[in-house]
C-alpha positions in Angstrom: 26.4 -115.4 -43.7 26.2 -119.0 -44.6 24.6 -122.1 -43.0 25.7 -125.6 -43.9 23.3 -128.4 -42.9 25.6 -131.2 -41.9 23.2 -133.4 -40.0 19.5 -133.8 -39.2 18.8 -133.0 -42.9 15.9 -135.2 -44.2 16.4 -137.3 -41.1 15.9 -137.0 -37.3 19.3 -137.6 -35.8 22.8 -136.2 -36.1 22.0 -132.5 -35.6 25.0 -130.4 -36.8 24.9 -127.0 -38.4 27.9 -124.9 -39.5 27.5 -121.1 -39.5 30.0 -118.8 -41.2 29.4 -115.1 -40.3 31.1 -111.9 -39.2 34.5 -113.5 -39.6 33.6 -116.5 -37.4 32.8 -120.1 -37.9 30.7 -121.8 -35.3 28.5 -124.9 -34.8 25.0 -125.3 -33.6 24.9 -128.8 -32.1 27.2 -131.7 -32.8 25.1 -134.8 -32.4 25.4 -138.5 -33.2 23.4 -140.4 -35.8 21.2 -143.1 -34.4 19.3 -145.9 -36.0 20.4 -147.9 -39.0 23.7 -149.7 -38.6 25.2 -148.0 -41.7 24.2 -144.6 -40.3 26.2 -145.4 -37.2 29.4 -145.6 -39.3 29.0 -141.9 -40.1 29.7 -141.0 -36.5 33.3 -142.1 -36.9 33.8 -140.3 -40.2 35.9 -137.2 -40.4 34.0 -134.0 -39.7 32.8 -132.0 -42.8 34.9 -129.0 -41.6 38.3 -128.2 -40.3 38.0 -128.5 -36.6 40.8 -126.0 -35.9 38.8 -123.3 -37.7 35.7 -123.6 -35.4 35.6 -120.7 -33.0 32.8 -121.8 -30.6 29.7 -123.9 -30.4 26.1 -123.5 -29.3 24.4 -126.5 -27.8 20.5 -126.6 -27.8 20.2 -129.5 -25.4 21.8 -132.6 -24.0 20.2 -135.4 -26.0 22.9 -137.5 -27.7 21.6 -136.8 -31.2 22.5 -133.2 -30.5 25.5 -133.5 -28.2 27.0 -136.9 -28.8 30.0 -136.1 -31.0 31.3 -133.2 -28.8 33.9 -135.6 -27.3 35.1 -136.5 -30.8 35.3 -132.8 -31.6 37.4 -132.3 -28.5 39.7 -135.3 -29.3 40.4 -133.7 -32.6 41.6 -130.5 -31.1 38.6 -128.3 -30.6 39.1 -126.1 -27.5 36.6 -123.3 -28.1 33.7 -122.8 -25.6 30.5 -124.8 -25.8 27.7 -122.5 -24.6 24.7 -124.3 -23.1 22.2 -123.8 -20.3 23.3 -124.8 -16.8 20.9 -127.8 -16.8 22.2 -129.0 -20.2 25.8 -128.8 -18.8 24.7 -130.8 -15.7 23.0 -133.5 -17.9 26.0 -133.7 -20.3 28.2 -134.5 -17.2 26.3 -137.8 -17.0 25.1 -138.4 -20.5 28.3 -138.0 -22.5 30.4 -140.3 -20.2 27.5 -142.8 -20.4 27.7 -142.6 -24.2 31.4 -143.1 -24.1 30.9 -146.2 -22.0 28.4 -147.5 -24.5 30.9 -146.8 -27.3 33.5 -148.9 -25.5 31.1 -151.8 -24.8 29.7 -151.8 -28.4 33.1 -151.8 -30.0 34.3 -154.5 -27.7 31.6 -156.8 -29.0 32.4 -155.9 -32.6 36.1 -156.4 -32.1 35.6 -159.9 -30.8 33.9 -160.7 -34.1 36.7 -158.9 -36.1 39.4 -160.8 -34.2 37.6 -164.1 -35.1 37.7 -162.9 -38.7 41.4 -162.1 -38.4 40.7 -158.3 -38.7 42.4 -155.5 -36.8 40.4 -154.2 -33.8 38.8 -150.8 -34.1 39.0 -148.0 -31.4 35.8 -146.7 -29.9 34.4 -143.4 -31.2 35.4 -142.1 -27.8 35.7 -143.4 -24.2 34.0 -142.4 -21.0 37.3 -140.7 -20.0 37.4 -138.7 -23.2 33.9 -137.5 -22.5 34.8 -136.4 -19.0 37.7 -134.4 -20.4 35.6 -132.5 -22.9 33.4 -131.1 -20.1 36.1 -128.6 -19.3 35.1 -126.5 -22.4 31.4 -126.2 -21.4 30.2 -122.7 -20.5 26.9 -122.6 -18.6 24.5 -119.8 -19.4 21.1 -118.8 -18.0 17.8 -118.6 -19.9 16.9 -115.1 -21.2 20.4 -113.6 -20.7 21.9 -112.0 -23.8 25.5 -113.2 -24.3 27.9 -111.2 -26.4 30.2 -113.6 -28.1 32.1 -110.6 -29.6 31.1 -107.1 -31.0 29.3 -108.7 -34.0 27.6 -111.8 -32.5 25.2 -112.1 -29.6 23.0 -115.0 -28.5 20.1 -115.7 -26.2 18.9 -119.1 -24.9 15.1 -119.5 -24.3 13.2 -122.4 -22.8 12.3 -124.9 -25.6 10.2 -127.0 -23.2 11.5 -130.3 -24.8 13.6 -131.5 -21.9 15.3 -130.1 -18.8 17.6 -127.3 -20.0 16.6 -127.4 -23.7 16.8 -124.2 -25.6 15.6 -122.2 -28.6 18.6 -120.1 -29.5 18.3 -116.6 -30.9 21.5 -115.3 -32.7 22.1 -111.7 -33.8 24.8 -111.3 -36.4 26.1 -107.9 -37.6 27.9 -107.8 -40.9 28.6 -104.7 -43.0 26.5 -102.5 -40.7 23.4 -104.8 -41.0 22.1 -107.0 -38.2 20.5 -110.3 -39.1 18.7 -112.5 -36.7 18.6 -116.3 -37.0 16.7 -118.6 -34.6 17.5 -122.3 -34.1 14.6 -124.1 -32.3 16.6 -127.2 -31.4 13.8 -129.6 -30.5 10.5 -127.9 -29.5 8.6 -129.4 -26.6 5.1 -130.8 -26.6 3.0 -127.9 -25.2 1.4 -130.0 -22.4 4.6 -131.9 -21.4 4.6 -132.9 -17.7 7.0 -131.1 -15.4 8.3 -128.5 -17.9 7.1 -125.1 -19.0 5.8 -124.6 -22.6 8.2 -123.5 -25.3 9.0 -119.8 -25.3 7.4 -117.9 -28.2 9.8 -115.7 -30.2 8.6 -112.4 -31.5 10.8 -111.9 -34.6 13.4 -113.4 -36.8 14.9 -113.1 -40.3 15.5 -116.8 -40.6 14.2 -119.8 -38.6 15.8 -123.2 -38.5 13.0 -125.4 -37.1 12.6 -129.0 -36.2 9.8 -131.0 -37.9 9.8 -134.5 -36.2 6.0 -134.6 -36.0 5.3 -132.4 -39.0 2.4 -134.6 -40.2 1.0 -135.9 -36.9 -1.0 -134.8 -33.9 -0.6 -136.0 -30.3 -3.4 -137.2 -28.1 -4.5 -134.8 -25.4 -2.8 -135.0 -22.0 -5.8 -136.3 -20.1 -6.4 -139.0 -22.8 -2.9 -140.3 -22.6 -3.0 -140.5 -18.8 -6.2 -142.6 -18.9 -4.7 -144.7 -21.7 -1.6 -145.3 -19.7 -3.6 -146.4 -16.6 -5.8 -148.8 -18.7 -2.9 -150.4 -20.5 -0.8 -150.9 -17.3 -3.7 -152.1 -15.1 -5.0 -154.6 -17.8 -1.5 -156.1 -18.1 -1.0 -156.4 -14.4 -4.5 -158.0 -14.1 -3.3 -160.6 -16.6 -0.3 -161.4 -14.5 2.1 -159.8 -17.0 4.9 -157.2 -16.8 4.9 -153.7 -18.3 8.2 -152.9 -20.0 8.6 -149.3 -20.9 11.6 -148.5 -23.1 12.2 -145.0 -21.8 14.7 -142.3 -22.7 16.7 -142.0 -19.5 16.6 -138.2 -19.4 13.2 -136.6 -19.7 10.8 -139.4 -20.5 11.6 -141.5 -17.4 11.0 -138.6 -15.1 7.8 -137.6 -16.9 6.4 -141.2 -16.5 7.3 -141.2 -12.8 5.4 -137.9 -12.5 2.4 -139.3 -14.4 2.2 -142.3 -12.2 2.3 -140.1 -9.1 -0.4 -137.7 -10.3 -2.9 -140.2 -11.6 -4.5 -140.4 -8.2 -5.4 -136.7 -8.4 -7.1 -136.9 -11.8 -10.1 -139.2 -11.2 -11.2 -138.4 -7.7 -13.2 -141.0 -6.0 -14.1 -143.1 -9.1 -14.2 -146.7 -7.9 -12.9 -148.3 -11.1 -10.1 -145.8 -11.2 -9.3 -146.5 -7.5 -9.1 -150.2 -8.3 -6.7 -149.6 -11.3 -4.6 -147.1 -9.4 -4.3 -149.4 -6.4 -3.2 -152.2 -8.7 -0.4 -150.0 -10.0 0.6 -148.8 -6.6 0.8 -152.4 -5.2 3.4 -153.6 -7.7 7.0 -152.5 -7.8 8.0 -149.8 -10.3 11.7 -150.3 -11.3 13.9 -147.7 -12.9 16.5 -149.9 -14.4 19.1 -147.4 -15.8 22.0 -145.9 -13.9 21.8 -142.9 -16.3 18.1 -142.4 -15.5 18.8 -142.5 -11.8 21.5 -139.9 -12.1 19.3 -137.8 -14.4 16.5 -137.9 -11.9 19.0 -136.4 -9.3 19.8 -133.6 -11.9 16.1 -132.9 -12.2 15.8 -132.6 -8.4 18.7 -130.1 -8.5 17.0 -128.0 -11.2 13.5 -127.7 -9.9 13.5 -124.0 -10.7 12.9 -125.0 -14.3 9.7 -126.9 -13.5 6.2 -125.5 -13.8 5.2 -123.3 -10.9 2.6 -125.8 -9.8 5.2 -128.6 -9.5 7.6 -126.3 -7.6 4.8 -125.6 -5.1 4.2 -129.3 -4.6 7.9 -130.0 -4.0 8.0 -127.1 -1.4 5.2 -128.8 0.4 7.3 -132.0 0.6 5.4 -133.8 -2.2 8.1 -134.7 -4.8 6.4 -136.3 -7.9 9.6 -138.1 -8.7 9.4 -140.1 -5.4 6.6 -142.5 -4.3 6.1 -145.8 -2.5 7.0 -148.8 -4.6 9.6 -147.0 -6.6 12.9 -148.8 -6.8 16.1 -148.0 -8.6 18.5 -150.7 -9.8 22.1 -149.5 -10.1 24.2 -152.6 -10.9 24.1 -155.1 -13.8 23.5 -157.9 -11.2 20.4 -156.1 -9.9 19.2 -155.7 -13.5 19.6 -159.4 -14.3 17.6 -160.3 -11.1 14.6 -158.4 -12.5 14.3 -161.0 -15.3 14.6 -163.9 -12.9 11.6 -162.6 -11.0 8.4 -163.2 -13.1 5.9 -161.5 -10.8 4.0 -158.5 -12.2 6.0 -155.3 -12.3 6.6 -152.1 -14.2 10.1 -151.7 -15.5 11.4 -148.4 -17.1 14.7 -149.0 -18.8 16.9 -147.2 -21.4 17.5 -146.8 -24.2 14.2 -145.4 -25.5 14.7 -146.7 -29.0 15.9 -150.1 -27.7 19.2 -150.1 -29.6 21.6 -150.3 -26.6 21.5 -150.7 -22.9 19.6 -152.9 -20.4 16.2 -152.6 -22.3 17.4 -155.2 -24.8 17.7 -157.8 -22.0 14.2 -157.0 -20.7 12.8 -157.3 -24.3 14.5 -160.6 -24.7 12.8 -161.9 -21.6 9.3 -160.4 -22.2 8.7 -160.0 -26.0 7.7 -163.6 -26.4 5.2 -163.5 -23.5 1.6 -162.7 -24.5 0.9 -161.7 -20.9 3.4 -158.8 -21.0 3.1 -155.4 -22.6 5.8 -153.3 -24.2 4.7 -149.7 -23.9 6.5 -147.2 -26.0 6.4 -143.5 -24.9 8.8 -141.8 -27.3 9.7 -141.3 -30.9 11.3 -144.4 -32.6 13.8 -143.5 -35.3 13.8 -145.5 -38.6 16.2 -148.5 -38.4 16.0 -148.9 -34.6 14.8 -152.0 -32.9 12.1 -150.0 -31.3 10.8 -148.8 -34.7 10.7 -152.4 -36.0 8.6 -153.5 -33.0 6.2 -150.5 -33.3 5.8 -151.2 -37.0 4.6 -154.7 -36.3 7.6 -157.0 -36.7 6.6 -160.6 -35.8 10.2 -161.5 -35.0 13.2 -159.5 -34.0 16.9 -160.3 -33.4 18.3 -159.5 -30.0 21.9 -160.4 -29.2 21.9 -162.6 -32.3 18.8 -164.6 -31.1 15.5 -164.5 -32.9 12.7 -163.6 -30.5 9.0 -163.9 -31.4 6.9 -160.8 -30.7 3.9 -162.2 -28.8 3.6 -159.4 -26.2 1.1 -156.7 -26.4 2.6 -153.7 -28.2 1.4 -150.2 -27.3 2.6 -146.7 -28.3 1.3 -143.6 -26.4 2.6 -140.9 -28.8 1.3 -138.1 -26.6 4.3 -138.6 -24.2 6.7 -137.5 -26.9 8.8 -134.6 -26.0 8.4 -133.1 -29.5 5.7 -130.6 -30.6 3.2 -132.0 -32.9 2.0 -130.4 -36.2 -0.4 -128.1 -34.4 2.2 -126.7 -32.0 4.8 -126.4 -34.7 2.4 -124.3 -36.7 1.5 -122.3 -33.6 5.2 -121.6 -33.1 5.4 -120.1 -36.6 2.1 -118.2 -36.1 3.4 -116.6 -32.8 5.9 -114.4 -34.5 4.9 -110.7 -34.6 7.4 -110.2 -37.4 7.6 -113.6 -39.1 10.8 -115.0 -40.6 11.4 -114.5 -44.3 12.5 -118.1 -44.7 12.1 -121.2 -42.6 14.5 -124.2 -42.9 12.9 -127.4 -41.8 15.3 -129.9 -40.2 15.2 -132.9 -37.9 12.3 -134.7 -39.6 11.5 -137.6 -41.9 10.8 -136.5 -45.6 7.1 -137.3 -45.5 6.4 -135.2 -42.4 8.6 -132.3 -43.6 6.8 -132.2 -47.0 3.4 -132.0 -45.3 4.5 -129.4 -42.8 6.1 -127.2 -45.6 2.8 -127.3 -47.5 0.8 -126.3 -44.3 3.1 -123.4 -43.4 3.1 -122.0 -46.9 -0.7 -122.4 -47.2 -1.4 -120.6 -43.9 1.3 -118.0 -43.6 3.5 -115.7 -45.7 6.7 -117.6 -44.8 8.7 -119.4 -47.5 10.0 -122.9 -46.6 13.2 -124.6 -47.6 13.9 -128.3 -46.8 17.7 -128.6 -47.0 19.3 -131.8 -48.2 22.2 -133.3 -46.4 25.4 -131.1 -46.7 23.7 -128.3 -48.6 24.9 -124.8 -47.8 22.9 -121.6 -48.1 24.0 -118.0 -48.4 21.7 -115.8 -46.4 23.3 -112.5 -47.5 21.1 -112.5 -50.6 17.5 -111.3 -50.7 16.5 -114.9 -51.2 18.6 -117.7 -49.6 20.9 -119.0 -52.3 22.3 -122.6 -52.5 26.0 -122.3 -52.9 28.9 -124.6 -53.7 30.0 -126.6 -50.7 33.6 -126.6 -49.5 35.8 -129.5 -50.6 35.6 -131.1 -47.0 31.8 -131.0 -47.1 31.7 -132.5 -50.7 33.9 -135.4 -49.5 31.7 -135.9 -46.5 28.6 -135.9 -48.7 30.1 -138.4 -51.1 30.9 -140.7 -48.3 27.3 -140.4 -47.1 26.1 -141.4 -50.6 28.4 -144.4 -50.6 27.1 -145.6 -47.3 23.5 -145.1 -48.5 24.2 -147.2 -51.6 25.7 -150.0 -49.5 22.6 -149.9 -47.3 20.2 -150.1 -50.3 22.2 -153.0 -51.8 22.1 -154.9 -48.5 18.3 -154.3 -48.4 18.0 -155.6 -52.0 20.1 -158.7 -51.2 17.8 -159.5 -48.2 14.7 -159.0 -50.4 16.1 -161.2 -53.1 17.1 -164.0 -50.6 13.6 -163.8 -49.1 11.8 -164.1 -52.4 14.2 -166.9 -53.5 13.5 -168.9 -50.4 9.7 -168.4 -50.9 9.9 -169.6 -54.5 12.0 -172.6 -53.5 9.7 -173.6 -50.7 6.6 -173.6 -53.0 5.6 -177.0 -54.5 4.3 -177.7 -58.0 0.7 -177.4 -56.8 1.1 -173.8 -55.7 -2.0 -171.8 -56.7 -2.0 -169.0 -59.2 -2.6 -166.2 -56.7 0.5 -167.1 -54.7 2.6 -167.2 -57.9 1.3 -163.8 -59.0 2.3 -162.3 -55.6 5.8 -163.7 -56.1 6.0 -162.4 -59.6 5.0 -158.9 -58.4 7.7 -159.1 -55.7 10.3 -160.0 -58.3 9.1 -157.1 -60.6 9.3 -154.7 -57.6 12.9 -155.8 -57.0 13.7 -155.3 -60.6 12.4 -151.7 -60.4 14.5 -151.1 -57.3 17.6 -152.3 -59.1 16.8 -150.0 -62.1 16.3 -147.0 -59.7 19.6 -147.8 -58.0 21.4 -147.9 -61.3 20.1 -144.5 -62.1 
């Protein structure tokens, strides 16, 4: 048995793993890269495998960084089944066509520029119609059912608690009379996530492929984040500002709506709470995302996956996804009107990382305003507009226009759908028969290195952090790094080429910035300023030397 790590290796997007075992080749996830512009080029690159040789696919959940290249896979001839939970299939019915529409819009803007430069237009990665077509190969399965793919391979989907329908996948593979069990966590949920159950604990595995997004961080407690949310929103509204929440259309939006609804139950008769709560309830709450609106309907259709307490509330007629003041904006015209009205309001809009969609318009109209607040409630991948704002950028470019960041910027990390370090470790500790080896994926290098050290210090498990395109043979006593196929080697070299281009672009920007700083200084510039410039030049020289190596 071999596993090739073709995405989400030393990064947090593009999940894609190729398993070769028992005479079959299958994929676990086929996601898009998100974030840096050069990473987006990889989505259109050829796959690192022969599509015609793939027998089937297992999909952990519907988020685009796990599912987003399935239409491309379909366009290139894949017709094997895609096994996923029913809720994941329901969500992919709206998320993949939405992604296709975004591909069409984004390439339309790029092609206008290409035509001005006398370059040939490029096709979109796939269209909305392509995405609709690929849905025919999805095969819904239920949690806890064991599915026999054939005589040698069986799988079971367990609740991962990350988003509606998300799954931890157990895979039993029999080769040469020996059965080996591999578990893919997909994305593990935050243990106290609103609406959804906690992740299922798995009793045993030979090998574990585990996400590590928050490998070096802890979330705030649920009750803390609710109070923090209330304080931030009410203070902004008191100042006459607007609260803009860049929210992932599926999952985070519904959780925020639930949080707003349940706040009234948390603080009883406290007068100050009542004032703040009434303030929130007396302003409109807009969900400005057609995808989020459709996803909310999918949530309502799958209430059997909610916590028991939530199901009881809904049976009593108290749906936490519905309350007075909540308004949905479907059309682009309705969305534009939100920015023409400057009265206090709460606006939830996709995308959660601010790279595409209507949120960019809301940021353009509110980032410059010191009265407003931009409230982040989910993970921001490196290279995204959202990450730049969270990291303290003073100015950002939106639609080619430079916008000053004067608004209040807040980040409530506790709303993340990912398990933090404590719960990642608890997941490992929960095994009755722990895995021999753990492969850490879907994380940034620093977080993965910290988590690896923690796991190895506190358990008997050995940890491997695979690099992009590495392939491991699991038939040995110790997983052995093996020679990649020619297709994977070509793919890896292309990745390196793009990475070099990115680093060179970054260097060019740094050099231009330092050059402008030096030119702008007059002859009376003091010694300390010159020393700072000299240090920056030396740092650039070191970067160039490292790049040459």
